[in-house]
SERO-4910 file (N, C-alpha, C, O; in steps of 0.05 Angstrom, whole numbers):
BEGIN
 pado doro    nc1    nc2    nc3   cac1   cac2   cac3    cc1    cc2    cc3    oc1    oc2    oc3
  Unk    A   1177   -145    418   1163   -149    393   1175   -173    378   1194   -186    388
  Unk    A   1163   -180    355   1171   -204    341   1189   -198    316   1197   -216    302
  Unk    A   1195   -172    312   1209   -164    288   1236   -178    285   1242   -187    263
  Unk    A   1251   -180    306   1278   -191    304   1278   -220    296   1294   -228    279
  Unk    A   1261   -236    308   1261   -265    302   1251   -269    273   1261   -287    259
  Unk    A   1231   -254    264   1221   -257    237   1241   -248    217   1244   -260    195
  Unk    A   1256   -227    223   1277   -217    206   1299   -238    203   1309   -243    181
  Unk    A   1307   -249    226   1328   -269    225   1320   -294    210   1336   -308    198
  Unk    A   1294   -301    211   1283   -324    197   1274   -318    169   1264   -336    155
  Unk    A   1277   -293    160   1269   -284    134   1240   -289    129   1231   -299    108
  Unk    A   1224   -282    149   1195   -284    147   1181   -257    152   1158   -257    162
  Unk    A   1195   -236    146   1185   -209    152   1172   -195    128   1163   -172    131
  Unk    A   1170   -208    105   1158   -196     82   1127   -198     82   1116   -214     97
  Unk    A   1114   -181     67   1085   -182     66   1075   -209     56   1056   -220     68
  Unk    A   1087   -220     36   1080   -247     26   1101   -267     36   1124   -265     30
  Unk    A   1091   -287     51   1109   -307     61   1117   -326     38   1105   -326     17
  Unk    A   1139   -342     42   1146   -362     22   1122   -381     17   1105   -384     34
  Unk    A   1122   -394     -7   1099   -411    -14   1093   -433      7   1069   -437     13
  Unk    A   1113   -446     17   1108   -467     36   1129   -466     59   1153   -470     54
  Unk    A   1119   -460     83   1136   -458    106   1130   -482    124   1108   -486    133
  Unk    A   1151   -497    130   1148   -521    148   1162   -515    174   1186   -508    175
  Unk    A   1147   -517    196   1158   -513    223   1158   -540    238   1136   -550    244
  Unk    A   1181   -550    244   1184   -575    259   1189   -569    288   1210   -556    295
  Unk    A   1172   -577    306   1175   -572    334   1184   -599    347   1169   -618    349
  Unk    A   1209   -599    356   1220   -624    368   1209   -627    396   1200   -608    409
  Unk    A   1210   -652    406   1200   -658    433   1214   -640    454   1238   -637    453
  Unk    A   1198   -629    472   1209   -611    493   1210   -582    486   1215   -565    503
  Unk    A   1207   -576    460   1208   -548    451   1179   -538    446   1160   -554    445
  Unk    A   1176   -512    444   1150   -500    439   1153   -478    418   1165   -457    423
  Unk    A   1143   -484    394   1146   -465    372   1121   -448    368   1118   -435    347
  Unk    A   1103   -448    388   1078   -432    385   1083   -403    382   1067   -388    370
  Unk    A   1106   -393    392   1113   -365    390   1116   -357    360   1110   -335    353
  Unk    A   1126   -376    344   1129   -370    316   1102   -367    302   1099   -351    284
  Unk    A   1083   -383    311   1056   -381    299   1044   -354    306   1033   -340    288
  Unk    A   1046   -345    331   1036   -319    339   1050   -297    325   1037   -278    316
  Unk    A   1076   -299    322   1092   -278    308   1084   -276    279   1081   -254    268
  Unk    A   1080   -299    266   1073   -299    238   1045   -287    233   1041   -272    214
  Unk    A   1027   -294    251   1000   -283    248   1000   -253    251    989   -238    235
  Unk    A   1015   -243    271   1016   -215    276   1029   -200    252   1021   -179    244
  Unk    A   1051   -212    242   1065   -200    220   1048   -199    195   1047   -178    181
  Unk    A   1033   -220    189   1016   -221    165    994   -199    168    988   -186    148
  Unk    A    982   -197    191    960   -179    195    969   -149    197    953   -131    197
  Unk    A    995   -145    199   1006   -118    199   1000   -105    172    997    -80    171
  Unk    A    998   -120    151    992   -110    125    962   -112    120    950   -133    122
  Unk    A    949    -89    114    920    -88    111    910   -106     88    887   -115     88
  Unk    A    927   -111     68    918   -127     45    924   -157     49    923   -173     30
  Unk    A    930   -165     74    935   -193     79    911   -205     94    898   -192    111
  Unk    A    906   -231     89    886   -246    104    899   -271    115    920   -280    105
  Unk    A    888   -282    136    898   -306    149    876   -327    153    854   -319    161
  Unk    A    882   -352    147    864   -374    154    879   -392    174    899   -404    167
  Unk    A    869   -393    198    883   -407    220    866   -432    228    842   -430    232
  Unk    A    880   -455    230    867   -479    240    881   -487    266    905   -492    267
  Unk    A    865   -486    288    876   -491    314    873   -521    322    851   -531    328
  Unk    A    896   -535    321    896   -563    329    915   -568    352    917   -590    362
  Unk    A    928   -547    362    946   -549    385    936   -531    408    934   -540    431
  Unk    A    932   -506    402    921   -486    421    894   -476    411    889   -475    387
  Unk    A    877   -467    430    852   -454    421    859   -425    414    881   -415    420
  Unk    A    840   -412    400    846   -385    390    853   -365    411    868   -346    406
  Unk    A    841   -368    435    846   -349    457    876   -349    464    886   -328    472
  Unk    A    889   -371    462    918   -372    467    933   -353    449    950   -338    457
  Unk    A    926   -354    423    940   -337    404    932   -308    407    948   -290    402
  Unk    A    907   -303    414    899   -276    419    915   -264    442    924   -241    440
  Unk    A    919   -279    463    934   -269    486    964   -266    479    976   -246    486
  Unk    A    975   -286    465   1003   -284    457   1008   -261    438   1028   -246    441
  Unk    A    990   -257    419    993   -235    400    991   -208    414   1005   -189    407
  Unk    A    973   -206    433    969   -181    448    995   -173    462   1002   -150    463
  Unk    A   1009   -193    474   1034   -187    487   1055   -178    468   1074   -163    475
  Unk    A   1052   -186    443   1072   -178    422   1063   -153    407   1077   -143    389
  Unk    A   1040   -142    415   1031   -117    404   1011   -119    381   1007   -100    366
  Unk    A    999   -143    377    980   -147    355    953   -154    367    951   -167    388
  Unk    A    932   -145    354    904   -150    363    890   -170    344    879   -162    324
  Unk    A    892   -195    351    880   -216    335    849   -215    336    836   -220    316
  Unk    A    838   -208    360    809   -207    363    797   -187    345    776   -192    333
  Unk    A    809   -163    343    798   -142    326    800   -151    296    782   -146    281
  Unk    A    822   -164    289    826   -173    262    804   -194    255    795   -195    233
  Unk    A    798   -210    275    777   -231    271    750   -218    266    734   -227    249
  Unk    A    744   -197    282    718   -183    279    716   -170    252    694   -168    241
  Unk    A    738   -161    241    738   -148    215    740   -167    192    740   -159    168
  Unk    A    742   -193    198    743   -214    177    770   -217    165    773   -230    144
  Unk    A    791   -206    177    818   -208    166    831   -234    173    851   -242    160
  Unk    A    820   -248    193    830   -274    200    805   -292    205    787   -285    219
  Unk    A    805   -316    192    784   -335    196    796   -359    211    816   -370    203
  Unk    A    783   -366    233    794   -387    250    776   -411    252    752   -409    257
  Unk    A    787   -434    247    773   -460    250    785   -473    275    809   -476    277
  Unk    A    768   -482    293    778   -492    319    768   -520    325    749   -524    340
  Unk    A    781   -541    313    774   -568    320    777   -574    350    760   -588    361
  Unk    A    797   -563    363    801   -567    391    777   -557    407    768   -571    426
  Unk    A    767   -533    401    745   -522    415    720   -539    411    704   -543    429
  Unk    A    716   -548    386    693   -565    380    694   -591    396    673   -600    407
  Unk    A    717   -603    398    720   -628    414    715   -622    443    702   -638    457
  Unk    A    725   -599    453    722   -592    481    693   -587    488    684   -592    511
  Unk    A    677   -576    469    649   -570    474    631   -594    469    611   -598    484
  Unk    A    637   -610    449    619   -632    441    628   -659    450    612   -678    450
  Unk    A    653   -661    459    665   -687    467    662   -707    444    669   -701    422
  Unk    A    652   -731    450    651   -752    430    630   -747    409    630   -761    388
  Unk    A    613   -727    413    593   -720    392    606   -702    371    594   -697    350
  Unk    A    630   -692    376    644   -674    357    648   -689    331    654   -713    331
  Unk    A    644   -675    309    648   -687    283    676   -697    279    681   -715    263
  Unk    A    695   -685    293    723   -693    290    729   -720    303    749   -732    297
  Unk    A    711   -729    320    714   -755    333    693   -775    324    698   -799    324
  Unk    A    669   -766    317    647   -784    311    645   -792    282    635   -814    276
  Unk    A    655   -776    263    653   -782    235    677   -798    225    698   -798    238
  Unk    A    674   -812    203    696   -827    191    720   -808    186    717   -786    178
  Unk    A    744   -818    192    768   -801    192    773   -789    164    781   -766    162
  Unk    A    769   -804    143    774   -793    116    755   -771    111    762   -750     98
  Unk    A    730   -774    119    710   -753    116    718   -728    131    714   -706    122
  Unk    A    729   -732    155    738   -709    172    760   -693    157    759   -669    156
  Unk    A    779   -708    146    802   -694    133    792   -680    108    800   -657    103
  Unk    A    775   -693     92    765   -681     67    749   -656     73    751   -636     60
  Unk    A    732   -658     94    715   -635    102    733   -612    112    727   -589    105
  Unk    A    754   -618    127    772   -597    137    786   -583    114    788   -559    114
  Unk    A    795   -599     94    809   -587     71    790   -568     56    798   -546     49
  Unk    A    765   -577     51    746   -560     37    740   -535     52    737   -514     40
  Unk    A    738   -537     79    733   -514     95    756   -494     93    752   -470     90
  Unk    A    781   -504     94    804   -486     91    805   -473     64    810   -449     62
  Unk    A    800   -489     43    800   -479     16    779   -457     12    785   -436      0
  Unk    A    755   -462     22    734   -442     20    741   -416     35    735   -394     25
  Unk    A    752   -419     58    759   -395     74    781   -379     60    781   -354     60
  Unk    A    800   -393     47    822   -379     33    810   -365      8    818   -342      3
  Unk    A    792   -378     -6    780   -366    -29    764   -341    -21    763   -321    -36
  Unk    A    750   -343      1    735   -320     11    753   -297     17    747   -274     11
  Unk    A    776   -302     30    795   -281     36    807   -268     11    811   -244     10
  Unk    A    811   -285     -9    823   -274    -34    805   -255    -49    814   -240    -66
  Unk    A    779   -255    -42    760   -237    -55    767   -208    -48    760   -190    -63
  Unk    A    779   -204    -25    784   -176    -16    813   -172     -8    821   -149     -2
  Unk    A    829   -193     -7    857   -190      2    877   -197    -20    871   -213    -38
  Unk    A    900   -185    -18    921   -189    -38    935   -215    -33    942   -230    -51
  Unk    A    941   -221     -7    956   -245      1    941   -259     23    929   -246     41
  Unk    A    942   -286     23    929   -301     44    949   -322     54    962   -336     39
  Unk    A    951   -325     81    967   -345     93    949   -366    107    933   -359    124
  Unk    A    952   -391     99    939   -414    112    958   -426    132    979   -435    125
  Unk    A    949   -426    157    967   -434    179    954   -456    196    932   -452    207
  Unk    A    967   -479    198    957   -501    215    977   -505    237   1001   -510    232
  Unk    A    968   -502    262    987   -501    284    997   -528    295   1015   -529    312
  Unk    A    986   -550    284    998   -577    290    983   -597    273    964   -609    282
  Unk    A    993   -601    249    980   -620    231    982   -649    241    966   -665    234
  Unk    A   1002   -655    258   1005   -682    269    982   -689    287    978   -713    293
  Unk    A    967   -669    297    944   -675    315    923   -692    300    909   -707    313
  Unk    A    922   -689    274    903   -706    258    910   -735    260    892   -752    261
  Unk    A    936   -741    261    945   -769    265    938   -778    293    929   -801    297
  Unk    A    942   -760    313    935   -767    340    905   -772    344    897   -787    362
  Unk    A    889   -760    327    860   -763    328    851   -789    315    827   -795    314
  Unk    A    870   -804    303    863   -829    291    862   -829    261    856   -850    248
  Unk    A    868   -807    248    869   -806    219    893   -821    208    915   -817    219
  Unk    A    890   -837    187    913   -851    176    935   -832    167    929   -811    156
  Unk    A    959   -839    173    982   -821    167    983   -815    137    989   -793    129
  Unk    A    978   -835    120    979   -830     91    958   -810     83    962   -793     65
  Unk    A    934   -811     96    912   -793     89    920   -764     98    913   -745     84
  Unk    A    933   -762    121    941   -735    130    963   -724    112    964   -700    106
  Unk    A    980   -742    102   1001   -733     84    989   -723     57    998   -703     47
  Unk    A    969   -737     47    955   -728     23    941   -701     28    941   -684     11
  Unk    A    930   -698     52    917   -673     60    938   -650     59    932   -628     49
  Unk    A    962   -655     69    983   -635     68    991   -628     39    995   -605     33
  Unk    A    994   -649     23   1001   -644     -5    980   -628    -20    986   -611    -37
  Unk    A    955   -633    -14    933   -618    -26    935   -588    -17    930   -570    -33
  Unk    A    942   -584      8    945   -556     17    969   -543      3    967   -520     -6
  Unk    A    991   -558      1   1015   -547    -12   1008   -539    -41   1019   -519    -51
  Unk    A    992   -555    -54    984   -549    -82    967   -524    -84    965   -513   -106
  Unk    A    956   -514    -62    941   -489    -63    960   -465    -64    951   -443    -71
  Unk    A    985   -469    -56   1003   -446    -54   1009   -435    -82   1012   -449   -102
  Unk    A   1010   -408    -83   1016   -394   -108   1027   -367   -102   1036   -362    -79
  Unk    A   1026   -348   -121   1036   -321   -116   1019   -305    -96   1027   -283    -89
  Unk    A    996   -316    -88    979   -301    -69    974   -317    -44    965   -306    -24
  Unk    A    978   -343    -44    972   -361    -21    998   -373    -11   1013   -385    -26
  Unk    A   1002   -371     15   1025   -384     29   1014   -405     48    993   -401     61
  Unk    A   1028   -427     51   1020   -448     69   1041   -451     92   1065   -452     86
  Unk    A   1032   -451    116   1049   -455    140   1039   -479    155   1017   -479    165
  Unk    A   1055   -500    157   1048   -524    172   1068   -527    195   1092   -528    191
  Unk    A   1057   -530    219   1074   -537    242   1068   -566    251   1045   -575    251
  Unk    A   1090   -580    257   1088   -608    265   1099   -611    293   1123   -608    296
  Unk    A   1083   -616    312   1092   -620    340   1106   -647    343   1100   -666    328
  Unk    A   1124   -649    362   1140   -673    367   1149   -685    340   1145   -709    335
  Unk    A   1160   -669    323   1166   -677    296   1186   -701    295   1187   -716    276
  Unk    A   1202   -704    316   1221   -726    317   1207   -753    319   1220   -774    315
  Unk    A   1181   -753    326   1166   -778    327   1153   -785    301   1141   -807    298
  Unk    A   1155   -767    282   1142   -771    256   1163   -768    233   1159   -753    214
  Unk    A   1184   -783    236   1207   -779    218   1200   -783    189   1206   -766    172
  Unk    A   1186   -805    182   1179   -810    154   1159   -790    144   1160   -781    121
  Unk    A   1140   -782    161   1120   -762    153   1133   -736    147   1127   -724    126
  Unk    A   1152   -727    164   1166   -702    159   1183   -703    134   1184   -684    118
  Unk    A   1196   -726    130   1214   -730    107   1198   -727     81   1208   -718     60
  Unk    A   1172   -735     82   1155   -733     58   1147   -704     51   1137   -699     29
  Unk    A   1151   -686     70   1144   -658     66   1169   -640     62   1167   -619     51
  Unk    A   1192   -650     72   1216   -634     72   1223   -623     45   1229   -599     42
  Unk    A   1222   -640     25   1231   -631     -2   1213   -610    -15   1222   -596    -33
  Unk    A   1189   -607     -4   1170   -588    -16   1173   -560     -2   1163   -540    -13
  Unk    A   1186   -559     21   1187   -535     37   1205   -514     25   1228   -520     19
  Unk    A   1195   -490     21   1212   -468     12   1230   -459     35   1253   -453     31
  Unk    A   1218   -458     59   1233   -450     83   1226   -471    104   1202   -476    110
  Unk    A   1246   -482    117   1243   -504    136   1255   -496    162   1279   -489    163
  Unk    A   1240   -498    184   1250   -490    210   1247   -513    230   1226   -524    234
  Unk    A   1269   -520    243   1269   -540    264   1273   -525    291   1295   -513    295
  Unk    A   1253   -525    308   1255   -512    334   1260   -534    355   1244   -553    358
  Unk    A   1282   -531    370   1289   -552    389   1301   -541    414   1310   -518    414
  Unk    A   1302   -557    435   1315   -549    459   1346   -550    455   1355   -562    436
  Unk    A   1360   -538    474   1389   -538    473   1399   -566    481   1390   -577    501
  Unk    A   1417   -577    465   1427   -604    471   1442   -604    498   1441   -625    512
  Unk    A   1455   -582    505   1471   -581    529   1455   -576    554   1466   -574    576
  Unk    A   1428   -573    552   1412   -569    576   1395   -544    575   1394   -530    555
  Unk    A   1382   -538    598   1365   -514    600   1381   -490    610   1398   -493    628
  Unk    A   1376   -467    600   1390   -442    608   1370   -420    612   1350   -418    598
  Unk    A   1375   -403    631   1358   -380    637   1358   -360    614   1338   -347    608
  Unk    A   1381   -358    600   1384   -338    579   1373   -346    552   1366   -329    536
  Unk    A   1369   -373    548   1361   -383    522   1340   -405    525   1344   -422    542
  Unk    A   1319   -404    509   1299   -425    510   1305   -448    491   1298   -471    497
  Unk    A   1318   -442    469   1324   -463    450   1336   -451    425   1346   -428    425
  Unk    A   1336   -467    403   1348   -457    379   1330   -464    355   1314   -483    355
  Unk    A   1333   -448    334   1319   -452    309   1340   -458    288   1357   -441    282
  Unk    A   1337   -481    275   1355   -488    253   1339   -482    227   1319   -496    222
  Unk    A   1347   -463    212   1332   -453    189   1346   -462    164   1370   -457    159
  Unk    A   1330   -475    146   1340   -483    120   1323   -471     98   1299   -475     98
  Unk    A   1336   -457     81   1322   -444     58   1329   -457     32   1353   -461     26
  Unk    A   1309   -464     16   1314   -477     -9   1322   -457    -30   1309   -436    -33
  Unk    A   1343   -463    -44   1353   -446    -66   1349   -460    -92   1341   -483    -93
  Unk    A   1356   -447   -114   1354   -460   -141   1371   -485   -142   1364   -505   -154
  Unk    A   1395   -483   -129   1413   -506   -129   1421   -511   -100   1439   -498    -90
  Unk    A   1408   -530    -86   1415   -536    -59   1400   -520    -38   1379   -509    -43
  Unk    A   1412   -518    -14   1400   -504      9   1421   -487     23   1445   -492     20
  Unk    A   1411   -468     38   1429   -453     57   1418   -457     85   1393   -457     88
  Unk    A   1435   -460    104   1426   -466    132   1439   -447    151   1463   -440    149
  Unk    A   1424   -439    172   1436   -423    194   1421   -430    220   1398   -440    219
  Unk    A   1434   -424    242   1423   -430    268   1419   -405    284   1437   -387    284
  Unk    A   1396   -402    297   1389   -379    313   1381   -388    341   1366   -407    344
  Unk    A   1391   -375    362   1383   -380    389   1360   -361    396   1361   -338    387
  Unk    A   1341   -370    412   1319   -352    418   1311   -353    448   1316   -373    462
  Unk    A   1299   -331    457   1288   -330    484   1261   -315    483   1260   -293    474
  Unk    A   1240   -329    491   1213   -318    490   1208   -303    517   1208   -316    538
  Unk    A   1203   -277    515   1196   -261    538   1167   -255    539   1152   -264    522
  Unk    A   1158   -240    559   1130   -233    561   1120   -216    538   1098   -219    529
  Unk    A   1138   -198    528   1129   -180    507   1147   -180    482   1143   -163    464
  Unk    A   1166   -198    481   1183   -199    457   1196   -226    455   1194   -243    473
  Unk    A   1209   -230    432   1225   -254    427   1253   -245    421   1257   -231    400
  Unk    A   1272   -251    438   1300   -243    433   1315   -265    418   1309   -289    422
  Unk    A   1333   -257    401   1349   -276    386   1379   -271    390   1387   -248    396
  Unk    A   1395   -292    388   1424   -290    391   1437   -308    370   1425   -327    361
  Unk    A   1461   -301    364   1478   -318    348   1490   -340    365   1496   -335    389
  Unk    A   1494   -364    355   1507   -385    370   1534   -375    382   1550   -364    368
  Unk    A   1538   -380    408   1562   -371    422   1560   -344    434   1577   -336    450
  Unk    A   1540   -328    426   1537   -301    435   1531   -299    465   1540   -280    478
  Unk    A   1516   -318    476   1509   -317    504   1524   -338    521   1518   -342    544
  Unk    A   1544   -350    509   1562   -367    524   1551   -394    531   1559   -406    551
  Unk    A   1533   -405    514   1523   -432    519   1528   -449    494   1528   -439    472
  Unk    A   1531   -475    499   1536   -493    477   1509   -500    464   1489   -505    477
  Unk    A   1509   -501    437   1484   -507    423   1481   -537    419   1462   -546    407
***
């Protein structure tokens, strides 16, 4: 199950922090955190989720969540999760897809309005809503200007309040240093998921460096993780005898 990793990352409450930033370094895969967060949010009947798939299609998360004991498909049928799939649209329409054929600023503005409308729809019947984008950097890869994508992120962050949480994941975050730096200061909880510096190990997939913003400064801790077929195991640094 995902309970241990979410507990260690302080993401196990019904309402997530206002803005959660997940940085996925090159060679690492933080998709398990996305699946864990979705499952955890949907565990509470009064929670809703708005998911934007820019890295994996929704079927990937349905399969991953099922292995962790959550049923995303059923939640989708009941309207507890609303999924927007730019990747699927591109895969089906190719260059006719609006994400490739329309002006990039129009694409970003339309995507933001879609997300906002879906969140507002969820708020009509749900107590808390989590907006989750599984790779916001994909918009840059699609040709959207980096400044425009940054403005898009800031508009999303401005939606956060006592009922709405924002989760943004940035793939290959080490390639977008300035972009990430522009979001760092706004993050309530910041997670860097990376491979082990000392190499690959059978016992450990990588580490999560977690930084939590406090009233004065930050607190930081490191967690080692191993993703299994049906759970995510966590370890303290040095617990499994490998260098971090």
